[in-house]
matplotlib code that plots the C-alpha trace (Angstrom):
import matplotlib.pyplot as plt

x = [74.8, 72.1, 70.8, 70.2, 66.5, 65.9, 63.7, 64.8, 65.6, 62.8, 65.8, 65.5, 63.0, 62.2, 61.1, 64.8, 66.1, 67.4, 65.6, 67.1, 67.1, 68.5, 71.5, 72.1, 72.1, 74.7, 77.0, 75.8, 77.2, 79.8, 80.8, 80.5, 82.9, 85.5, 85.4, 85.5, 88.3, 90.2, 89.1, 90.7, 93.8, 94.2, 94.2, 96.5, 98.8, 98.5, 98.8, 102.0, 102.6, 102.2, 104.8, 107.7, 107.6, 108.1, 110.2, 112.0, 111.7, 112.5, 116.3, 116.5, 114.5, 116.4, 119.8, 118.5, 117.6, 120.6, 122.5, 120.6, 119.0, 116.5, 117.2, 115.4, 115.1, 113.4, 113.3, 116.9, 117.4, 115.9, 117.8, 118.4, 115.6, 118.1, 118.8, 114.8, 114.2, 116.3, 114.9, 111.2, 112.9, 114.1, 110.2, 108.6, 110.8, 109.8, 106.1, 106.2, 107.1, 105.2, 102.2, 103.2, 103.9, 100.0, 98.7, 100.6, 98.4, 95.5, 95.4, 96.1, 93.5, 90.6, 91.5, 91.9, 88.2, 86.8, 88.0, 86.5, 83.3, 83.2, 83.7, 80.9, 79.3, 79.8, 79.2, 75.4, 74.5, 75.2, 73.5, 70.2, 69.8, 70.4, 67.8, 64.8, 66.0, 65.4, 62.1, 60.3, 61.5, 59.6, 56.5, 55.9, 56.3, 53.4, 51.6, 51.6, 51.6, 48.4, 47.2, 47.4, 45.9, 42.5, 43.8, 43.9, 47.2, 48.0, 47.6, 44.6, 43.3, 40.5, 41.6, 39.4, 36.3, 39.3, 40.7, 39.3, 39.0, 42.7, 44.5, 47.6, 48.8, 53.0, 54.9, 53.1, 54.4, 57.5, 61.3, 63.0, 66.5, 67.9, 69.3, 66.4, 63.3, 60.4, 60.3, 57.7, 58.6, 58.2, 55.3, 53.3, 53.1, 49.6, 51.0, 51.8, 48.3, 48.2, 51.1, 49.6, 46.0, 44.7, 45.4, 43.4, 41.4, 40.3, 40.8, 38.1, 35.1, 32.3, 31.4, 28.6, 26.3, 23.6, 21.1, 21.6, 20.3, 16.6, 15.6, 13.7, 11.0, 9.8, 6.4, 3.9, 0.4, 1.8, 2.5, 5.9, 8.9, 10.0, 13.6, 14.3, 16.6, 18.1, 19.2, 20.5, 19.7, 16.7, 13.1, 9.6, 8.4, 5.6, 4.1, 5.4, 9.6, 8.7, 8.4, 11.4, 14.0, 12.6, 13.0, 16.5, 17.3, 15.9, 18.5, 21.2, 20.2, 18.8, 15.0, 13.7, 12.0, 10.5, 7.4, 7.4, 4.2, 4.8, 0.3, -1.3, -2.3, -6.0, -5.8, -3.9, -6.5, -5.9, -6.5, -4.3, -7.5, -6.1, -3.4, -6.0, -7.9, -8.6, -7.6, -4.4, -1.2, 0.7, -1.9, -2.1, 1.6, 1.9, -0.2, 1.2, 4.9, 3.1, 2.1, 5.1, 7.3, 5.7, 9.3, 10.0, 9.7, 7.6, 8.2, 5.7, 6.0, 3.6, 3.3, 1.0, 3.5, 2.7, -1.2, -1.5, -2.1, 0.8, 3.5, 3.6, 4.1, 0.6, -3.0, -1.9, -4.4, -5.5, -5.6, -2.5, -0.2, 1.0, 0.7, -2.3, -0.3, -3.4, -5.1, -2.8, -1.7, -5.4, -4.7, -2.1, -3.0, -5.9, -2.8, -1.5, -4.1, -4.6, -1.6, -1.3, -4.3, -3.1, 0.3, 2.8, 5.3, 6.1, 5.2, 7.7, 6.2, 8.2, 6.6, 7.8, 4.4, 4.4, 2.7, 2.4, 4.8, 2.0, -1.3, -0.5, 0.5, -2.5, -5.0, -2.4, -3.2, -7.0, -7.0, -5.5, -2.4, -0.3, 3.0, 3.0, 6.8, 7.1, 9.9, 10.1, 12.2, 13.2, 15.8, 14.4, 16.6, 15.4, 18.4, 19.4, 20.1, 16.3, 16.1, 16.6, 14.0, 11.3, 11.7, 10.6, 7.5, 7.0, 6.2, 8.1, 6.4, 4.2, 5.4, 8.1, 10.0, 10.1, 11.7, 8.7, 9.0, 11.8, 14.5, 17.6, 20.9, 22.7, 21.1, 22.4, 21.5, 17.1, 17.8, 18.0, 14.7, 13.1, 14.5, 12.7, 9.6, 9.5, 10.7, 8.5, 5.6, 6.4, 8.4, 10.5, 13.6, 14.5, 15.8, 18.0, 17.7, 20.2, 22.9, 26.6, 26.3, 24.3, 27.0, 27.8, 23.5, 23.7, 25.9, 24.1, 21.3, 23.5, 24.9, 21.5, 19.1, 19.0, 17.4, 18.2, 19.3, 18.1, 20.1, 18.8, 21.8, 19.0, 18.9, 21.5, 24.2, 23.3, 23.2, 26.3, 28.3, 26.5, 28.0, 31.2, 31.9, 30.3, 32.9, 35.6, 36.5, 36.0, 35.6, 31.9, 32.4, 34.8, 33.1, 29.8, 31.0, 32.8, 30.3, 27.9, 30.7, 31.2, 27.2, 26.9, 30.3, 28.6, 25.9, 23.5, 22.2, 20.4, 21.0, 18.0, 20.2, 19.6, 22.6, 21.2, 20.7, 24.2, 25.7, 24.8, 26.2, 29.4, 29.8, 28.7, 30.8, 33.3, 36.2, 35.2, 37.1, 35.4, 35.5, 38.8, 39.4, 37.1, 39.5, 42.5, 43.2, 44.3]
y = [286.2, 284.1, 281.1, 277.1, 278.0, 281.4, 281.3, 281.8, 284.4, 285.8, 285.3, 281.4, 278.9, 276.3, 274.0, 273.8, 272.5, 269.2, 266.3, 263.3, 260.8, 263.2, 263.7, 260.3, 259.4, 262.1, 260.4, 256.6, 257.6, 260.2, 256.7, 254.5, 256.6, 256.2, 252.7, 252.4, 254.5, 252.0, 249.1, 250.4, 251.5, 248.3, 246.4, 248.4, 248.3, 244.3, 243.7, 246.3, 243.6, 240.5, 241.6, 242.6, 239.3, 237.6, 240.1, 239.0, 235.2, 235.2, 235.4, 232.9, 230.3, 231.2, 230.6, 227.1, 225.8, 227.2, 225.3, 222.0, 221.5, 219.2, 215.6, 213.0, 210.9, 213.2, 210.9, 210.9, 214.2, 216.0, 218.7, 218.2, 218.8, 221.6, 223.9, 223.8, 224.7, 227.7, 229.1, 228.3, 230.0, 232.9, 233.6, 232.9, 236.1, 237.9, 237.3, 238.0, 240.9, 242.5, 241.2, 243.1, 245.7, 245.6, 245.3, 248.6, 250.4, 248.8, 250.2, 253.3, 253.0, 251.8, 254.3, 257.3, 256.4, 256.2, 259.4, 260.7, 258.9, 260.2, 263.7, 263.4, 261.7, 264.3, 267.2, 265.7, 265.6, 269.5, 270.3, 267.7, 269.6, 273.0, 272.5, 271.0, 273.6, 276.0, 274.2, 274.2, 277.5, 278.6, 276.7, 278.3, 281.6, 280.5, 279.5, 282.7, 284.3, 282.6, 282.7, 286.7, 287.1, 284.6, 282.7, 278.3, 276.8, 273.7, 271.8, 273.0, 270.6, 268.0, 269.6, 272.7, 270.1, 269.6, 273.0, 276.3, 278.5, 280.7, 278.4, 275.8, 273.2, 274.0, 273.9, 276.5, 279.9, 278.4, 277.9, 275.3, 276.5, 274.5, 276.6, 278.8, 276.3, 277.6, 281.1, 282.5, 283.8, 288.1, 287.1, 285.4, 288.1, 289.1, 291.0, 293.4, 294.7, 294.8, 296.6, 300.5, 300.8, 303.3, 300.1, 298.0, 300.4, 300.6, 296.5, 296.2, 293.4, 293.7, 297.5, 297.3, 299.8, 301.0, 300.5, 296.7, 296.4, 295.7, 296.1, 294.3, 295.5, 293.7, 295.2, 294.3, 296.5, 298.2, 301.7, 300.8, 299.0, 295.3, 294.7, 291.4, 289.6, 286.5, 289.9, 292.6, 296.1, 294.8, 295.3, 294.7, 298.4, 300.5, 302.3, 305.7, 303.9, 302.1, 305.5, 306.6, 303.9, 304.0, 308.1, 307.1, 304.6, 306.6, 308.9, 306.9, 305.3, 302.4, 302.4, 298.6, 297.4, 294.3, 293.7, 290.7, 290.9, 289.6, 288.3, 288.9, 285.1, 285.8, 286.3, 283.1, 280.6, 276.9, 278.7, 281.9, 283.9, 286.8, 287.2, 288.8, 290.5, 294.0, 295.9, 293.1, 295.4, 294.8, 296.1, 299.0, 299.1, 299.2, 302.3, 304.7, 303.6, 304.5, 307.8, 309.3, 308.3, 307.3, 306.5, 303.9, 300.3, 297.6, 294.2, 291.4, 288.4, 285.7, 283.3, 281.0, 280.8, 284.2, 283.8, 279.9, 278.5, 275.7, 277.9, 276.0, 277.4, 275.9, 274.4, 271.1, 268.1, 267.9, 264.5, 262.8, 266.6, 266.8, 270.4, 270.4, 271.8, 273.0, 274.4, 276.4, 277.9, 278.9, 280.7, 282.0, 284.1, 285.8, 287.0, 288.3, 290.4, 292.3, 293.2, 294.6, 296.2, 298.1, 299.2, 296.3, 296.9, 293.1, 289.8, 287.6, 283.8, 282.4, 279.1, 277.1, 275.0, 273.7, 275.6, 279.0, 281.5, 280.5, 280.6, 284.2, 285.0, 284.4, 285.9, 289.2, 289.0, 288.6, 291.8, 293.9, 294.1, 292.8, 295.8, 293.7, 291.7, 288.6, 287.8, 283.7, 281.9, 279.6, 278.4, 278.2, 275.3, 274.0, 275.4, 275.7, 279.7, 280.7, 280.2, 284.5, 285.3, 282.4, 284.4, 287.9, 286.8, 283.6, 281.9, 278.3, 274.8, 273.2, 270.2, 268.6, 271.0, 271.9, 269.5, 268.2, 271.5, 273.4, 272.2, 270.0, 271.9, 268.3, 269.3, 271.3, 270.3, 270.7, 274.2, 274.0, 272.6, 275.2, 277.6, 275.9, 275.9, 279.1, 281.1, 279.6, 280.1, 284.2, 284.7, 287.9, 287.9, 284.8, 284.7, 282.1, 281.4, 281.9, 283.6, 282.8, 279.1, 279.0, 280.7, 278.2, 278.6, 281.7, 281.6, 278.5, 280.4, 283.2, 281.5, 279.3, 281.9, 285.5, 286.6, 289.0, 287.3, 288.2, 286.1, 287.0, 286.7, 285.4, 286.2, 283.1, 284.9, 288.3, 287.0, 285.5, 288.3, 290.4, 288.2, 287.8, 291.2, 291.8, 289.7, 291.6, 288.6, 290.6, 293.6, 294.3, 296.9, 295.1, 291.4, 292.7, 294.7, 291.8, 289.5, 291.7, 291.6, 288.0, 287.9, 289.9, 288.5, 285.6, 286.9, 288.6, 291.7, 292.5, 291.2, 291.4, 291.9, 293.6, 295.3, 297.4, 300.8, 300.4, 299.1, 301.7, 304.1, 302.7, 302.8, 306.5, 307.6, 309.8, 309.7, 306.3, 302.7, 301.4, 305.2, 305.5, 301.4, 301.5, 305.2, 303.3, 305.1, 301.9]
z = [27.3, 24.9, 26.8, 24.9, 26.3, 24.3, 21.5, 18.3, 16.8, 13.4, 10.6, 11.4, 9.8, 12.6, 10.1, 8.4, 12.2, 11.8, 13.4, 15.1, 12.7, 10.2, 12.5, 13.1, 10.1, 8.7, 11.4, 10.1, 6.5, 7.9, 10.0, 6.7, 4.5, 6.8, 7.8, 3.3, 3.8, 6.1, 5.1, 1.3, 3.0, 4.5, 2.1, 0.0, 2.8, 2.7, -1.1, -0.4, 2.0, 1.0, -2.7, -0.1, 1.3, -2.1, -3.0, -0.2, -0.6, -4.0, -3.7, -0.8, -3.1, -6.5, -4.5, -2.7, -5.8, -7.7, -5.2, -5.0, -8.4, -8.9, -9.9, -11.4, -8.4, -6.1, -3.8, -3.2, -4.9, -1.7, -0.3, 3.5, 6.2, 8.2, 5.4, 4.2, 8.1, 7.6, 4.9, 6.4, 10.0, 8.2, 5.9, 9.1, 10.7, 8.1, 8.6, 11.8, 11.9, 8.9, 10.9, 13.8, 12.0, 10.1, 13.8, 14.9, 12.0, 12.4, 15.8, 15.1, 12.6, 14.7, 17.9, 15.5, 13.7, 17.5, 18.3, 15.1, 16.1, 19.6, 18.4, 15.5, 18.2, 20.4, 18.3, 16.9, 20.7, 21.0, 17.5, 18.7, 22.4, 20.4, 18.2, 20.7, 22.9, 20.0, 19.1, 22.8, 23.0, 19.2, 20.6, 24.2, 22.8, 20.4, 23.1, 25.0, 22.4, 21.2, 25.0, 25.2, 21.7, 22.3, 20.0, 19.7, 19.3, 17.8, 21.4, 21.8, 19.2, 21.1, 24.3, 24.4, 26.9, 28.9, 30.2, 31.5, 28.7, 28.8, 30.5, 29.5, 31.9, 32.6, 30.9, 28.3, 29.0, 31.2, 29.8, 32.5, 34.4, 36.8, 38.4, 39.1, 38.6, 36.4, 34.9, 33.0, 29.3, 29.4, 27.2, 30.0, 33.0, 33.7, 37.0, 34.4, 34.3, 38.0, 38.7, 39.6, 41.1, 37.6, 35.7, 37.9, 38.0, 33.8, 33.2, 35.7, 34.4, 36.7, 38.4, 41.5, 41.5, 44.0, 40.8, 41.3, 44.7, 45.6, 49.3, 51.1, 53.7, 57.0, 57.1, 59.8, 60.8, 63.8, 65.1, 66.0, 64.4, 66.0, 66.0, 64.6, 66.9, 64.0, 61.8, 63.4, 62.3, 59.9, 61.6, 61.3, 60.3, 60.6, 57.8, 58.8, 59.0, 55.3, 53.9, 55.6, 54.6, 51.1, 50.8, 52.4, 49.9, 47.2, 47.9, 47.7, 44.4, 45.2, 43.4, 43.6, 46.6, 47.3, 50.3, 53.1, 55.1, 59.4, 59.3, 62.2, 63.8, 63.7, 60.1, 59.4, 57.3, 55.5, 52.6, 53.1, 51.6, 53.5, 50.7, 48.4, 50.2, 49.3, 52.5, 53.4, 54.6, 51.3, 49.3, 51.5, 51.4, 48.0, 47.3, 50.5, 48.3, 45.2, 46.5, 48.1, 45.3, 42.1, 41.0, 43.1, 41.9, 44.3, 43.8, 46.0, 46.8, 45.7, 48.4, 50.9, 53.8, 55.8, 55.1, 56.2, 59.5, 58.4, 57.1, 54.1, 51.0, 49.3, 50.7, 52.4, 52.1, 55.4, 55.3, 53.2, 54.5, 51.0, 49.1, 46.7, 43.5, 41.3, 44.0, 45.5, 41.7, 42.2, 45.2, 43.5, 41.2, 43.2, 45.0, 42.2, 40.6, 43.5, 44.3, 40.4, 40.8, 44.2, 42.1, 42.0, 39.4, 39.3, 40.9, 42.7, 43.0, 45.6, 46.2, 43.6, 42.3, 39.1, 36.3, 38.4, 36.0, 33.1, 35.2, 36.5, 33.6, 31.8, 35.3, 34.7, 30.7, 31.3, 33.6, 31.4, 33.6, 30.5, 31.8, 35.0, 34.9, 36.6, 38.6, 39.1, 41.8, 39.2, 41.0, 44.7, 46.9, 50.5, 52.0, 55.3, 55.3, 55.1, 59.2, 60.4, 57.6, 58.5, 62.3, 60.9, 59.1, 61.8, 59.8, 60.0, 58.8, 61.6, 60.6, 58.0, 55.9, 52.1, 49.9, 48.4, 46.3, 47.0, 45.0, 46.6, 47.3, 46.0, 42.1, 39.3, 35.9, 37.9, 37.6, 33.2, 33.7, 35.6, 33.3, 30.0, 31.8, 33.1, 30.0, 28.3, 30.9, 30.1, 33.0, 33.0, 35.1, 36.6, 40.4, 42.2, 46.2, 48.0, 46.0, 47.8, 47.9, 44.6, 42.3, 40.1, 39.8, 38.8, 36.0, 34.9, 35.1, 32.7, 30.1, 29.0, 29.7, 27.6, 30.6, 33.1, 36.8, 40.0, 42.9, 46.8, 49.5, 51.7, 55.9, 56.8, 54.4, 56.0, 59.5, 59.1, 58.3, 61.2, 64.0, 62.4, 61.5, 65.6, 67.0, 64.8, 62.4, 59.4, 58.2, 58.1, 54.9, 52.9, 53.5, 52.0, 48.9, 48.3, 48.5, 46.2, 43.7, 43.5, 43.1, 40.4, 39.1, 38.8, 36.3, 38.7, 37.3, 40.0, 43.8, 46.3, 49.6, 53.0, 52.3, 50.1, 51.4, 53.8, 50.8, 48.5, 51.1, 51.5, 47.4, 47.2, 49.8, 47.9, 51.0, 51.4, 50.9, 47.9, 46.3, 46.8, 45.5, 42.4, 41.3, 41.8, 44.9, 47.2]

ax = plt.figure().add_subplot(projection="3d")
ax.plot(x, y, z, "-o")
ax.set_aspect("equal")
plt.show()
């Protein structure tokens, strides 16, 4: 049975629906007409009643005057009080009887008027409620259709800044039923597009591929591998292991690598001069990889913390303990040029010193390395998630922390300034570090820059997942792939992750969970 909550049909025009004021005005007009008719009827009846009284009283008065003619002496010739009183009583009796009849007629009229008005108001109330619900249903249908088609409704005017695009506050898209609560209209059921795995597969907005990964490689100048205790599954690699790891990653579709060296203590100096030595392990490893795998993309870290004695990303003033920005930038330029000369495809300054992107770009161009890209650590936060990494490189600061040059985790808008500076200085890729705790920053960079966005799933994120999986608290494969997917969804075009090879293997396994999920079989 049709409900008053259903939307009006196409042949009904919501513009002609009566408003509440129109309905009540009609009720008042009808009541006024009825009241005027009743008043006119009562007036006619009153005139008829008076005529009847006069007709009734005339014979009595005539008879009385005939029996008692008026004399010249009115005092002596007046009729007796007894006769007059008798006549008056007869007239009063007639008046009382007529008044009672009139009162009974008025009561009937008032009762009829009350019944009529009550019925009229009840009909008006029913009509008003029907019009309200019809208009409400039509409005909800319009909102739902506009939402589905990506259009804006009248209700959205002036409120876009307060709403998430596409999200309408209740009761938009709802109809209310007292016995059932809020129920969605048929046009507003997103679950229709999720009801089958094949539907979910072809509507998937974000795709994850091994081509999106950069694999970090820890290297050291030894003939053996050294496991990193804080990072299960990761090791400092010797030269032979580096080639093996690169080959395995390339087989899985991971084509990019970034090198992080563990420098022997005897090579560390306050100014980190080893960083631009031609015989440094980074220079040798670049040549090694490029010689064996020319198509591999090699990225190199530009920073002094692995090379200096105090573990900071710059040269420290021995008297004040302050990082000397401009002198540090000079060292970074030398490091970048030497790495480019060794064959690095992308240099990645992670030091967060002011002006270093422009200085490095100029230095590379002056030496003819205009083809070498710069991946700027644009938004590198002073995070607590770096602990395992610093253990891997033995690069913990010997004093203080890095909050004087790395960004405050509480700040978001500051990243916009870093974007503007790095873009203007010549950066080719912008990087956010860490990734998972800073998905909003990844999205911010994506929305405010046309450059590719990179994100670093750092050692702390890696170790937490590993530890929870080892305890059986989570499914490692599902959590890893979901976390990488969320980073990609936030806006990252490329992801630095220690799970690069393993994630690529999971993605490529034709019988694996991921492939079944992507194919719509789960």
